N, C-alpha and C positions, 0 to 999 in steps of 0.2 A: 504494500500500500504506500502510495506516495506521500500522504499526509497522515501518518499514524497517530498523531496527537490531536488531530482535529475531528470534531464530530461531523457526521454526514451533513447535518444542517449547515454547519459552517462552510464546508466545502461547496455545498449547493449555493450558498450565499455568495461565495467568492466567484462562482461560475455564473451567477445570476440566472439560475434555473427557474423557470416558471412552473408552479405546481400543476400537475396533470389536469386537475379539475378546472383550471383556469384557461385551458387551451381548447381550441375548437375540436381537435382530435380527441382530447380527453373527454370532453362533453359528449361527443358522438359515441365513444366507447362505453361510457356510463349509460347512455340511452339504450344502446344495443343490449347491454347486460340487463337493464330493467325489463326490456321487451322479452328477452329470453326467459327471465324469471317469471313473468306473467304467463308466458306460454307453458312453461313447466308446471306452474300452478294449475293452469287450465287442464293440462293433460292428466295431472294427478286427480283432479276433481272428476274428470270424465271417467277415469278408470274405476272410481268408486261407484259410478252408476247411479248416484242419488239425485243429481241435479240436471236440469235441462240446459241446453246450450244457451238459452236466454238468461237463465239464472247465473250461469258461469260467466257470461258476458257482463252481467251487472256486478259481480264480485271482482272480476279482474280488470274491467274497463276495456277489454278486447271487444271487437265487433262480433256480433252473432255469427256472421259468415266466417270469421277467423276461427272461432271456436268449432264451428261445423267442419271446417277444413282440417282442423287438428283431429277431430273425431274420425273423419274419413281416413286420414293417414293411419291413425291408431288401430282402426278396425278393418280398414280396407274395404269399407262399404260406403254406399251413397247415403247422404243424409238429406232431410227435408228442410 
């Protein structure tokens, strides 16, 4: 390590690094992660078989058609 006595924060400050969440790329990555988390939640709820696509849409904020597409992928069948 080139600066063994400096904390990572101090090295970052020296290099004037912008925190990831303050960059466009970082914000896009976080949005992608949020969307994937919502889809995973929807898939888990679908696999339980207790809620309709509309109810899952209300819980996750995904569009009903998105939830139906996830169901179709998951079961390999067509949904209404």
